[in-house]
C-alpha positions in Angstrom: 64.0 -8.1 -31.2 60.2 -8.0 -30.9 58.5 -8.8 -34.2 56.1 -6.3 -35.7 53.0 -8.5 -35.3 53.5 -8.9 -31.6 54.3 -5.2 -31.1 51.2 -4.3 -33.0 49.1 -6.7 -30.9 50.5 -5.2 -27.7 49.8 -1.7 -29.0 46.2 -2.7 -29.8 45.8 -4.1 -26.4 47.1 -0.9 -24.7 44.7 1.1 -26.8 41.8 -1.2 -25.9 42.7 -0.8 -22.2 43.1 2.9 -22.3 40.3 3.6 -19.8 41.7 1.1 -17.3 44.1 1.9 -14.5 47.8 1.2 -14.8 47.7 -1.9 -12.7 45.2 -3.5 -15.0 47.2 -2.7 -18.1 50.4 -4.0 -16.6 48.6 -7.1 -15.5 47.5 -7.8 -19.1 50.9 -6.9 -20.7 53.1 -8.8 -18.2 52.4 -12.3 -19.6 53.0 -11.0 -23.1 56.3 -9.4 -22.2 57.4 -12.5 -20.2 56.6 -14.6 -23.3 58.8 -12.4 -25.5 61.6 -12.5 -23.0 61.4 -16.3 -22.7 61.3 -16.8 -26.5 64.2 -14.5 -27.2 66.3 -15.3 -24.1 68.6 -17.8 -25.9 69.0 -15.6 -29.0 70.1 -12.6 -27.1 72.5 -14.5 -24.8 74.1 -16.3 -27.8 74.7 -13.0 -29.5 76.3 -11.5 -26.4 78.5 -14.6 -26.0 79.5 -14.5 -29.7 80.6 -10.9 -29.4 82.5 -11.7 -26.2 84.2 -14.7 -27.9 85.2 -12.5 -30.8 86.6 -9.8 -28.5 88.6 -12.3 -26.4 89.9 -13.9 -29.7 91.2 -10.6 -30.9 92.9 -10.0 -27.5 94.9 -13.2 -27.7 
């Protein structure tokens, strides 16, 4: 669900922070990942509920 531009930006950030320790890299990536999760939260849940609704419909 992550678009290519955002994934490329995250990859560039990781490459730029290659010399830093894991805690620093995670600290920089955490806000980006949280933003992706917040943005796509409703899309993913609506897809899951749509599949569940279809499954329940076929059972009845």
